[in-house]
Biopython code that builds the backbone (N, CA, C, O; Angstrom):
import numpy as np
from Bio.PDB.StructureBuilder import StructureBuilder

atoms = [
    (1, "MET", "N", (-3.807, 19.743, -18.567)),
    (1, "MET", "CA", (-3.504, 18.498, -17.637)),
    (1, "MET", "C", (-2.383, 18.281, -16.934)),
    (1, "MET", "O", (-2.321, 17.712, -15.844)),
    (2, "ARG", "N", (-1.390, 18.787, -17.628)),
    (2, "ARG", "CA", (-0.247, 18.619, -17.191)),
    (2, "ARG", "C", (0.210, 19.359, -15.663)),
    (2, "ARG", "O", (1.060, 19.002, -14.848)),
    (3, "TYR", "N", (-0.718, 20.515, -15.657)),
    (3, "TYR", "CA", (-0.890, 21.358, -14.077)),
    (3, "TYR", "C", (-1.642, 20.787, -13.235)),
    (3, "TYR", "O", (-1.738, 21.318, -12.128)),
    (4, "LEU", "N", (-2.407, 19.518, -13.516)),
    (4, "LEU", "CA", (-3.108, 18.992, -12.518)),
    (4, "LEU", "C", (-2.449, 18.373, -11.656)),
    (4, "LEU", "O", (-2.821, 18.643, -10.514)),
    (5, "ARG", "N", (-1.404, 17.461, -11.736)),
    (5, "ARG", "CA", (-0.702, 16.629, -10.786)),
    (5, "ARG", "C", (-0.070, 17.408, -9.772)),
    (5, "ARG", "O", (-0.139, 17.135, -8.574)),
    (6, "PRO", "N", (0.598, 18.461, -10.294)),
    (6, "PRO", "CA", (1.224, 19.539, -9.085)),
    (6, "PRO", "C", (0.204, 20.113, -8.332)),
    (6, "PRO", "O", (0.406, 20.300, -7.132)),
    (7, "LEU", "N", (-1.038, 20.476, -8.923)),
    (7, "LEU", "CA", (-2.134, 20.936, -8.249)),
    (7, "LEU", "C", (-2.484, 19.906, -6.860)),
    (7, "LEU", "O", (-2.562, 20.110, -5.648)),
    (8, "PHE", "N", (-2.652, 18.644, -7.797)),
    (8, "PHE", "CA", (-3.013, 17.674, -6.707)),
    (8, "PHE", "C", (-2.372, 17.441, -5.469)),
    (8, "PHE", "O", (-2.987, 17.367, -4.405)),
    (9, "TRP", "N", (-0.954, 17.307, -5.607)),
    (9, "TRP", "CA", (0.229, 17.231, -4.638)),
    (9, "TRP", "C", (0.206, 18.383, -3.638)),
    (9, "TRP", "O", (0.328, 18.215, -2.425)),
    (10, "LEU", "N", (0.031, 19.627, -4.265)),
    (10, "LEU", "CA", (-0.034, 20.796, -3.482)),
    (10, "LEU", "C", (-1.367, 20.765, -2.747)),
    (10, "LEU", "O", (-1.213, 21.401, -1.704)),
    (11, "LEU", "N", (-2.670, 20.276, -2.848)),
    (11, "LEU", "CA", (-3.753, 19.968, -2.319)),
    (11, "LEU", "C", (-3.542, 18.901, -1.109)),
    (11, "LEU", "O", (-4.029, 18.979, 0.019)),
    (12, "LYS", "N", (-2.787, 17.998, -1.570)),
    (12, "LYS", "CA", (-2.525, 16.998, -0.453)),
    (12, "LYS", "C", (-1.693, 17.334, 0.420)),
    (12, "LYS", "O", (-1.870, 16.900, 1.558)),
    (13, "PHE", "N", (-0.525, 18.220, 0.139)),
    (13, "PHE", "CA", (0.253, 18.809, 1.119)),
    (13, "PHE", "C", (-0.651, 19.788, 2.061)),
    (13, "PHE", "O", (-0.445, 19.822, 3.274)),
    (14, "ALA", "N", (-1.592, 20.530, 1.487)),
    (14, "ALA", "CA", (-2.149, 21.550, 2.297)),
    (14, "ALA", "C", (-3.036, 20.794, 3.376)),
    (14, "ALA", "O", (-3.123, 21.182, 4.541)),
    (15, "LEU", "N", (-3.753, 19.559, 2.820)),
    (15, "LEU", "CA", (-4.393, 18.823, 3.738)),
    (15, "LEU", "C", (-3.827, 18.339, 5.053)),
    (15, "LEU", "O", (-4.364, 18.381, 6.161)),
    (16, "PHE", "N", (-2.274, 17.727, 4.614)),
    (16, "PHE", "CA", (-1.650, 17.271, 5.323)),
    (16, "PHE", "C", (-1.242, 18.366, 6.582)),
    (16, "PHE", "O", (-1.367, 18.128, 7.783)),
    (17, "ALA", "N", (-0.802, 19.431, 6.069)),
    (17, "ALA", "CA", (-0.509, 20.691, 7.079)),
    (17, "ALA", "C", (-1.756, 20.986, 7.859)),
    (17, "ALA", "O", (-1.450, 21.293, 9.011)),
    (18, "VAL", "N", (-3.100, 21.005, 7.644)),
    (18, "VAL", "CA", (-4.174, 21.285, 8.217)),
    (18, "VAL", "C", (-4.522, 20.175, 9.375)),
    (18, "VAL", "O", (-4.852, 20.459, 10.527)),
    (19, "LEU", "N", (-4.383, 18.852, 8.837)),
    (19, "LEU", "CA", (-4.369, 17.695, 9.844)),
    (19, "LEU", "C", (-3.303, 17.685, 10.683)),
    (19, "LEU", "O", (-3.555, 17.344, 11.839)),
    (20, "PHE", "N", (-1.741, 18.074, 10.316)),
    (20, "PHE", "CA", (-0.871, 18.024, 11.434)),
    (20, "PHE", "C", (-1.079, 19.325, 12.490)),
    (20, "PHE", "O", (-0.888, 19.240, 13.703)),
    (21, "GLY", "N", (-1.409, 20.261, 11.947)),
    (21, "GLY", "CA", (-1.837, 21.264, 12.961)),
    (21, "GLY", "C", (-2.763, 20.953, 13.730)),
    (21, "GLY", "O", (-2.597, 21.148, 14.934)),
    (22, "PHE", "N", (-3.929, 20.413, 13.277)),
    (22, "PHE", "CA", (-4.987, 19.789, 14.173)),
    (22, "PHE", "C", (-4.395, 18.898, 15.291)),
    (22, "PHE", "O", (-4.602, 19.149, 16.478)),
    (23, "ALA", "N", (-3.649, 17.847, 14.871)),
    (23, "ALA", "CA", (-3.044, 17.000, 15.514)),
    (23, "ALA", "C", (-2.269, 17.780, 16.721)),
    (23, "ALA", "O", (-2.666, 17.571, 17.867)),
    (24, "MET", "N", (-1.337, 18.540, 16.536)),
    (24, "MET", "CA", (-0.732, 19.228, 17.386)),
    (24, "MET", "C", (-1.231, 20.015, 18.461)),
    (24, "MET", "O", (-0.747, 20.114, 19.588)),
    (25, "HIS", "N", (-2.470, 20.686, 17.900)),
    (25, "HIS", "CA", (-3.212, 21.450, 18.898)),
    (25, "HIS", "C", (-4.089, 20.587, 19.788)),
    (25, "HIS", "O", (-4.687, 21.058, 20.755)),
    (26, "ASN", "N", (-4.142, 19.444, 19.471)),
    (26, "ASN", "CA", (-5.289, 18.622, 20.449)),
    (26, "ASN", "C", (-4.494, 17.669, 20.827)),
    (26, "ASN", "O", (-4.983, 16.544, 20.731)),
    (27, "ALA", "N", (-3.008, 17.763, 21.384)),
    (27, "ALA", "CA", (-2.081, 16.688, 21.974)),
    (27, "ALA", "C", (-2.136, 16.586, 23.269)),
    (27, "ALA", "O", (-1.125, 16.346, 23.930)),
    (28, "ASP", "N", (-3.401, 16.768, 23.837)),
    (28, "ASP", "CA", (-3.955, 16.730, 25.070)),
    (28, "ASP", "C", (-4.206, 15.373, 25.172)),
    (28, "ASP", "O", (-4.849, 14.909, 24.231)),
    (29, "PRO", "N", (-3.780, 14.368, 26.320)),
    (29, "PRO", "CA", (-4.308, 12.952, 26.666)),
    (29, "PRO", "C", (-5.740, 12.933, 26.811)),
    (29, "PRO", "O", (-6.304, 13.834, 27.432)),
    (30, "VAL", "N", (-6.384, 11.966, 26.280)),
    (30, "VAL", "CA", (-7.707, 11.610, 26.484)),
    (30, "VAL", "C", (-7.862, 10.237, 26.969)),
    (30, "VAL", "O", (-7.334, 9.298, 26.374)),
    (31, "LYS", "N", (-8.605, 10.076, 28.084)),
    (31, "LYS", "CA", (-8.713, 8.772, 28.695)),
    (31, "LYS", "C", (-9.921, 8.344, 28.149)),
    (31, "LYS", "O", (-10.983, 8.968, 28.160)),
    (32, "LEU", "N", (-9.650, 6.983, 27.557)),
    (32, "LEU", "CA", (-10.690, 5.835, 26.978)),
    (32, "LEU", "C", (-11.267, 5.128, 27.881)),
    (32, "LEU", "O", (-10.508, 4.358, 28.469)),
    (33, "HIS", "N", (-12.256, 5.118, 28.170)),
    (33, "HIS", "CA", (-12.638, 3.836, 29.204)),
    (33, "HIS", "C", (-13.210, 2.527, 28.509)),
    (33, "HIS", "O", (-14.086, 2.587, 27.646)),
    (34, "PHE", "N", (-12.691, 1.436, 28.918)),
    (34, "PHE", "CA", (-13.334, 0.287, 28.631)),
    (34, "PHE", "C", (-14.140, -0.367, 29.620)),
    (34, "PHE", "O", (-14.388, -0.016, 30.774)),
    (35, "PHE", "N", (-14.513, -1.395, 28.963)),
    (35, "PHE", "CA", (-15.399, -2.404, 30.349)),
    (35, "PHE", "C", (-14.384, -2.910, 31.500)),
    (35, "PHE", "O", (-13.182, -2.686, 31.361)),
    (36, "LEU", "N", (-14.770, -3.451, 32.403)),
    (36, "LEU", "CA", (-13.932, -3.709, 33.563)),
    (36, "LEU", "C", (-12.919, -3.008, 34.267)),
    (36, "LEU", "O", (-11.933, -3.533, 34.785)),
    (37, "GLY", "N", (-13.274, -1.482, 34.265)),
    (37, "GLY", "CA", (-12.603, -0.635, 34.813)),
    (37, "GLY", "C", (-11.130, -0.345, 33.829)),
    (37, "GLY", "O", (-10.412, 0.614, 34.111)),
    (38, "TYR", "N", (-10.844, -1.120, 32.862)),
    (38, "TYR", "CA", (-9.627, -0.557, 32.304)),
    (38, "TYR", "C", (-9.760, 0.618, 31.165)),
    (38, "TYR", "O", (-10.591, 0.654, 30.257)),
    (39, "ALA", "N", (-8.783, 1.515, 31.432)),
    (39, "ALA", "CA", (-8.876, 2.866, 30.726)),
    (39, "ALA", "C", (-7.447, 2.952, 29.899)),
    (39, "ALA", "O", (-6.408, 2.340, 30.146)),
    (40, "TRP", "N", (-7.681, 3.785, 28.968)),
    (40, "TRP", "CA", (-6.310, 4.240, 28.239)),
    (40, "TRP", "C", (-6.000, 5.811, 28.218)),
    (40, "TRP", "O", (-6.881, 6.658, 28.072)),
    (41, "ASN", "N", (-4.992, 6.024, 28.339)),
    (41, "ASN", "CA", (-4.586, 7.500, 28.284)),
    (41, "ASN", "C", (-3.619, 7.845, 26.914)),
    (41, "ASN", "O", (-2.409, 7.624, 26.859)),
    (42, "LEU", "N", (-4.323, 8.350, 25.988)),
    (42, "LEU", "CA", (-3.678, 8.649, 24.863)),
    (42, "LEU", "C", (-3.988, 9.972, 24.269)),
    (42, "LEU", "O", (-5.086, 10.512, 24.409)),
    (43, "PRO", "N", (-2.835, 10.568, 23.491)),
    (43, "PRO", "CA", (-3.414, 11.721, 22.873)),
    (43, "PRO", "C", (-4.449, 11.796, 21.855)),
    (43, "PRO", "O", (-4.594, 10.914, 21.008)),
    (44, "LEU", "N", (-5.185, 12.861, 21.929)),
    (44, "LEU", "CA", (-6.369, 12.632, 20.824)),
    (44, "LEU", "C", (-6.025, 12.038, 19.303)),
    (44, "LEU", "O", (-6.604, 11.131, 18.706)),
    (45, "HIS", "N", (-5.020, 12.758, 18.923)),
    (45, "HIS", "CA", (-4.514, 12.346, 17.336)),
    (45, "HIS", "C", (-4.428, 10.982, 17.323)),
    (45, "HIS", "O", (-4.929, 10.379, 16.374)),
    (46, "VAL", "N", (-3.801, 10.294, 18.340)),
    (46, "VAL", "CA", (-3.452, 8.893, 18.215)),
    (46, "VAL", "C", (-4.832, 8.104, 18.274)),
    (46, "VAL", "O", (-5.202, 7.277, 17.441)),
    (47, "LEU", "N", (-5.411, 8.438, 19.217)),
    (47, "LEU", "CA", (-6.754, 7.858, 19.377)),
    (47, "LEU", "C", (-7.921, 7.931, 18.182)),
    (47, "LEU", "O", (-8.722, 7.038, 17.903)),
    (48, "LEU", "N", (-7.799, 9.175, 17.589)),
    (48, "LEU", "CA", (-8.201, 9.204, 16.071)),
    (48, "LEU", "C", (-7.830, 8.315, 15.016)),
    (48, "LEU", "O", (-8.519, 7.732, 14.179)),
    (49, "LEU", "N", (-6.562, 8.332, 15.235)),
    (49, "LEU", "CA", (-5.969, 7.421, 13.855)),
    (49, "LEU", "C", (-6.129, 6.188, 14.017)),
    (49, "LEU", "O", (-6.034, 5.435, 13.049)),
    (50, "ILE", "N", (-6.417, 5.696, 15.333)),
    (50, "ILE", "CA", (-6.468, 4.234, 15.506)),
    (50, "ILE", "C", (-7.805, 3.869, 15.151)),
    (50, "ILE", "O", (-8.101, 2.882, 14.477)),
    (51, "PHE", "N", (-8.715, 4.826, 15.704)),
    (51, "PHE", "CA", (-10.178, 4.353, 15.169)),
    (51, "PHE", "C", (-10.359, 4.517, 13.852)),
    (51, "PHE", "O", (-11.116, 3.704, 13.322)),
    (52, "PHE", "N", (-9.719, 5.605, 12.962)),
    (52, "PHE", "CA", (-9.799, 5.889, 11.437)),
    (52, "PHE", "C", (-9.270, 4.431, 10.795)),
    (52, "PHE", "O", (-9.964, 3.864, 9.951)),
    (53, "VAL", "N", (-8.110, 3.911, 11.208)),
    (53, "VAL", "CA", (-7.466, 2.809, 10.692)),
    (53, "VAL", "C", (-8.257, 1.632, 10.976)),
    (53, "VAL", "O", (-8.249, 0.785, 10.082)),
    (54, "LEU", "N", (-8.939, 1.380, 12.011)),
    (54, "LEU", "CA", (-9.763, 0.149, 12.362)),
    (54, "LEU", "C", (-11.066, 0.275, 11.252)),
    (54, "LEU", "O", (-11.437, -0.633, 10.509)),
    (55, "GLY", "N", (-11.545, 1.385, 11.325)),
    (55, "GLY", "CA", (-12.748, 1.681, 10.557)),
    (55, "GLY", "C", (-12.681, 1.502, 9.164)),
    (55, "GLY", "O", (-13.666, 1.096, 8.547)),
    (56, "ALA", "N", (-11.297, 1.844, 8.439)),
    (56, "ALA", "CA", (-10.884, 1.357, 7.193)),
    (56, "ALA", "C", (-10.922, 0.131, 7.043)),
    (56, "ALA", "O", (-11.433, -0.338, 6.026)),
    (57, "ALA", "N", (-10.356, -0.723, 8.086)),
    (57, "ALA", "CA", (-9.860, -2.055, 7.841)),
    (57, "ALA", "C", (-11.180, -2.730, 7.964)),
    (57, "ALA", "O", (-11.351, -3.591, 7.101)),
    (58, "PHE", "N", (-12.166, -2.569, 8.811)),
    (58, "PHE", "CA", (-13.461, -2.984, 8.734)),
    (58, "PHE", "C", (-14.323, -3.077, 7.382)),
    (58, "PHE", "O", (-14.911, -4.058, 6.927)),
    (59, "GLY", "N", (-14.218, -1.627, 6.812)),
    (59, "GLY", "CA", (-14.926, -1.496, 5.466)),
    (59, "GLY", "C", (-14.135, -2.391, 4.407)),
    (59, "GLY", "O", (-14.710, -3.068, 3.554)),
    (60, "LEU", "N", (-12.844, -2.322, 4.550)),
    (60, "LEU", "CA", (-12.322, -3.364, 3.490)),
    (60, "LEU", "C", (-12.899, -4.960, 3.525)),
    (60, "LEU", "O", (-13.444, -5.669, 2.678)),
    (61, "LEU", "N", (-12.543, -5.140, 4.785)),
    (61, "LEU", "CA", (-13.155, -6.656, 4.857)),
    (61, "LEU", "C", (-14.665, -6.886, 4.750)),
    (61, "LEU", "O", (-15.170, -7.996, 4.583)),
    (62, "ALA", "N", (-15.342, -5.727, 4.862)),
    (62, "ALA", "CA", (-16.711, -6.004, 4.248)),
    (62, "ALA", "C", (-16.787, -6.218, 3.014)),
    (62, "ALA", "O", (-17.580, -7.084, 2.645)),
    (63, "CYS", "N", (-15.947, -5.455, 1.968)),
    (63, "CYS", "CA", (-16.068, -5.584, 0.721)),
    (63, "CYS", "C", (-15.333, -6.905, 0.271)),
    (63, "CYS", "O", (-15.938, -7.535, -0.596)),
    (64, "ILE", "N", (-14.408, -7.319, 0.606)),
    (64, "ILE", "CA", (-13.977, -8.653, 0.224)),
    (64, "ILE", "C", (-14.595, -9.690, -0.312)),
    (64, "ILE", "O", (-14.318, -10.304, -1.343)),
    (65, "ALA", "N", (-15.585, -9.875, 0.572)),
    (65, "ALA", "CA", (-16.601, -10.878, -0.121)),
    (65, "ALA", "C", (-17.325, -10.726, -1.371)),
    (65, "ALA", "O", (-17.493, -11.606, -2.215)),
    (66, "ARG", "N", (-17.737, -9.531, -1.407)),
    (66, "ARG", "CA", (-18.358, -9.358, -2.851)),
    (66, "ARG", "C", (-17.299, -9.027, -3.748)),
    (66, "ARG", "O", (-17.613, -9.268, -4.913)),
    (67, "MET", "N", (-16.040, -8.511, -3.593)),
    (67, "MET", "CA", (-15.052, -8.546, -4.675)),
    (67, "MET", "C", (-14.756, -9.869, -5.138)),
    (67, "MET", "O", (-14.650, -10.094, -6.344)),
    (68, "ALA", "N", (-14.609, -10.803, -4.230)),
    (68, "ALA", "CA", (-14.353, -12.337, -4.487)),
    (68, "ALA", "C", (-15.376, -12.894, -5.375)),
    (68, "ALA", "O", (-15.091, -13.532, -6.388)),
    (69, "ARG", "N", (-16.625, -12.636, -4.970)),
    (69, "ARG", "CA", (-17.849, -13.210, -5.929)),
    (69, "ARG", "C", (-17.768, -12.654, -7.476)),
    (69, "ARG", "O", (-17.856, -13.328, -8.502)),
    (70, "LEU", "N", (-17.571, -11.202, -7.348)),
    (70, "LEU", "CA", (-17.698, -10.674, -8.582)),
    (70, "LEU", "C", (-16.251, -11.012, -9.437)),
    (70, "LEU", "O", (-16.174, -10.941, -10.664)),
    (71, "ARG", "N", (-15.178, -11.374, -8.578)),
    (71, "ARG", "CA", (-14.083, -11.570, -9.667)),
    (71, "ARG", "C", (-14.298, -13.019, -10.106)),
    (71, "ARG", "O", (-13.971, -13.265, -11.267)),
    (72, "ARG", "N", (-14.908, -14.251, -9.200)),
    (72, "ARG", "CA", (-15.313, -15.536, -9.643)),
    (72, "ARG", "C", (-16.242, -15.609, -11.098)),
    (72, "ARG", "O", (-16.063, -16.348, -12.065)),
    (73, "GLU", "N", (-17.283, -14.577, -10.885)),
    (73, "GLU", "CA", (-18.148, -14.565, -12.063)),
    (73, "GLU", "C", (-17.585, -13.965, -13.162)),
    (73, "GLU", "O", (-17.968, -14.364, -14.262)),
    (74, "LEU", "N", (-16.518, -12.837, -13.092)),
    (74, "LEU", "CA", (-15.771, -12.610, -14.327)),
    (74, "LEU", "C", (-14.989, -13.644, -14.801)),
    (74, "LEU", "O", (-14.982, -13.662, -16.032)),
    (75, "VAL", "N", (-14.407, -14.410, -14.347)),
    (75, "VAL", "CA", (-13.449, -15.385, -14.812)),
    (75, "VAL", "C", (-14.494, -16.567, -15.256)),
    (75, "VAL", "O", (-14.080, -17.357, -16.105)),
    (76, "LYS", "N", (-15.894, -16.755, -14.711)),
    (76, "LYS", "CA", (-16.572, -17.692, -15.428)),
    (76, "LYS", "C", (-17.068, -17.064, -16.689)),
    (76, "LYS", "O", (-17.195, -17.752, -17.701)),
    (77, "LEU", "N", (-17.347, -15.828, -16.679)),
    (77, "LEU", "CA", (-17.915, -15.342, -17.976)),
    (77, "LEU", "C", (-16.801, -15.154, -19.043)),
    (77, "LEU", "O", (-17.019, -15.364, -20.236)),
    (78, "ARG", "N", (-15.729, -14.795, -18.615)),
    (78, "ARG", "CA", (-14.440, -15.181, -19.565)),
    (78, "ARG", "C", (-14.062, -16.441, -20.135)),
    (78, "ARG", "O", (-13.550, -16.625, -21.239)),
    (79, "ARG", "N", (-14.342, -17.213, -19.341)),
    (79, "ARG", "CA", (-14.369, -18.674, -19.742)),
    (79, "ARG", "C", (-15.305, -19.280, -20.694)),
    (79, "ARG", "O", (-15.121, -20.185, -21.508)),
    (80, "GLU", "N", (-16.323, -18.606, -20.426)),
    (80, "GLU", "CA", (-17.700, -18.759, -21.353)),
    (80, "GLU", "C", (-17.657, -18.102, -22.779)),
    (80, "GLU", "O", (-17.989, -18.743, -23.776)),
    (81, "ILE", "N", (-17.273, -16.917, -22.829)),
    (81, "ILE", "CA", (-16.694, -16.065, -24.007)),
    (81, "ILE", "C", (-15.729, -17.094, -24.779)),
    (81, "ILE", "O", (-15.999, -17.501, -25.909)),
    (82, "ARG", "N", (-14.269, -17.580, -23.874)),
    (82, "ARG", "CA", (-13.572, -18.208, -24.503)),
    (82, "ARG", "C", (-13.968, -19.430, -25.364)),
    (82, "ARG", "O", (-13.631, -19.624, -26.532)),
    (83, "ASN", "N", (-14.688, -20.165, -24.642)),
    (83, "ASN", "CA", (-15.355, -21.423, -25.093)),
    (83, "ASN", "C", (-16.517, -21.396, -26.082)),
    (83, "ASN", "O", (-16.998, -22.371, -26.659)),
    (84, "ARG", "N", (-16.889, -20.117, -26.183)),
    (84, "ARG", "CA", (-18.253, -20.210, -27.223)),
    (84, "ARG", "C", (-17.808, -20.488, -28.487)),
    (84, "ARG", "O", (-16.702, -20.125, -28.887)),
    (85, "THR", "N", (-18.756, -21.235, -29.278)),
    (85, "THR", "CA", (-18.429, -21.502, -30.602)),
    (85, "THR", "C", (-18.781, -20.352, -31.410)),
    (85, "THR", "O", (-19.853, -19.810, -31.141)),
    (86, "PRO", "N", (-18.061, -19.870, -32.370)),
    (86, "PRO", "CA", (-18.543, -18.760, -33.432)),
    (86, "PRO", "C", (-19.883, -18.729, -34.016)),
    (86, "PRO", "O", (-20.266, -19.791, -34.508)),
    (87, "ALA", "N", (-20.686, -17.708, -34.062)),
    (87, "ALA", "CA", (-21.995, -17.470, -34.622)),
    (87, "ALA", "C", (-21.797, -17.807, -35.855)),
    (87, "ALA", "O", (-20.773, -17.447, -36.436)),
    (88, "PRO", "N", (-22.877, -18.658, -36.539)),
    (88, "PRO", "CA", (-22.711, -18.970, -37.709)),
    (88, "PRO", "C", (-22.947, -17.644, -38.721)),
    (88, "PRO", "O", (-23.835, -16.808, -38.555)),
    (89, "ARG", "N", (-22.069, -17.641, -39.678)),
    (89, "ARG", "CA", (-21.986, -16.582, -40.783)),
    (89, "ARG", "C", (-23.298, -16.599, -41.568)),
    (89, "ARG", "O", (-23.563, -17.620, -42.203)),
    (90, "PRO", "N", (-24.300, -15.374, -41.590)),
    (90, "PRO", "CA", (-25.155, -15.543, -42.767)),
    (90, "PRO", "C", (-24.693, -15.588, -43.977)),
    (90, "PRO", "O", (-23.820, -14.854, -44.439)),
    (91, "VAL", "N", (-25.381, -16.623, -44.637)),
    (91, "VAL", "CA", (-25.617, -16.797, -46.034)),
    (91, "VAL", "C", (-26.104, -15.737, -46.974)),
    (91, "VAL", "O", (-27.287, -15.489, -47.210)),
    (92, "ASN", "N", (-24.941, -15.075, -47.540)),
    (92, "ASN", "CA", (-25.699, -14.100, -48.599)),
    (92, "ASN", "C", (-26.494, -14.687, -49.737)),
    (92, "ASN", "O", (-25.948, -15.464, -50.520)),
    (93, "PRO", "N", (-27.472, -14.426, -49.834)),
    (93, "PRO", "CA", (-28.309, -15.239, -51.201)),
    (93, "PRO", "C", (-27.669, -14.613, -52.378)),
    (93, "PRO", "O", (-27.250, -13.456, -52.397)),
    (94, "GLU", "N", (-27.625, -15.412, -53.309)),
    (94, "GLU", "CA", (-27.190, -15.027, -54.820)),
    (94, "GLU", "C", (-28.223, -14.201, -55.344)),
    (94, "GLU", "O", (-29.417, -14.323, -55.071)),
    (95, "THR", "N", (-27.568, -13.096, -56.342)),
    (95, "THR", "CA", (-28.607, -12.365, -56.923)),
    (95, "THR", "C", (-29.055, -13.248, -58.297)),
    (95, "THR", "O", (-28.311, -13.939, -58.993)),
    (96, "PRO", "N", (-30.363, -13.031, -58.450)),
    (96, "PRO", "CA", (-30.819, -13.877, -59.312)),
    (96, "PRO", "C", (-30.147, -13.663, -60.768)),
    (96, "PRO", "O", (-29.950, -12.459, -60.930)),
    (97, "ARG", "N", (-29.796, -14.305, -61.703)),
    (97, "ARG", "CA", (-28.968, -13.879, -62.826)),
    (97, "ARG", "C", (-30.044, -13.318, -63.944)),
    (97, "ARG", "O", (-29.590, -12.798, -64.963)),
    (98, "ASP", "N", (-31.210, -13.404, -63.788)),
    (98, "ASP", "CA", (-32.053, -12.740, -64.598)),
    (98, "ASP", "C", (-32.816, -11.632, -64.010)),
    (98, "ASP", "O", (-33.893, -11.305, -64.509)),
    (99, "ALA", "N", (-32.309, -11.001, -62.931)),
    (99, "ALA", "CA", (-32.588, -9.657, -62.570)),
    (99, "ALA", "C", (-31.959, -8.708, -62.966)),
    (99, "ALA", "O", (-30.842, -9.008, -63.387)),
    (100, "ILE", "N", (-32.277, -7.434, -63.014)),
    (100, "ILE", "CA", (-31.604, -6.252, -63.788)),
    (100, "ILE", "C", (-30.626, -5.759, -63.132)),
    (100, "ILE", "O", (-29.982, -4.818, -63.597)),
]
sb = StructureBuilder()
sb.init_structure("model")
sb.init_model(0)
sb.init_chain("A")
sb.init_seg("    ")
for serial, (resi, resn, name, xyz) in enumerate(atoms, 1):
    if name == "N":
        sb.init_residue(resn, " ", resi, " ")
    sb.init_atom(name, np.array(xyz, "f"), 0.0, 1.0, " ", f" {name:<3s}", serial, name[0])
structure = sb.get_structure()
């Protein structure tokens, strides 16, 4: 188990190196055309990074409403558990005295 953390960091570094190499080999400018004749000239890796960050941000925004609803439900259920009266304890019937 203690070898897993350095292995994970090595995997992260390898992935970073591959992506960095990809970015350096694709440093040619790309023209992105918008409406009304507006255009951007950016390197491909910068453009990919921008759209990745925008996609991640929109994904997080889509999850926020559900997470807030689940958090409210969790608070409500915890409050309900805290305010719940304890269940009545079952009464143990006495053993009849004339039983064996």
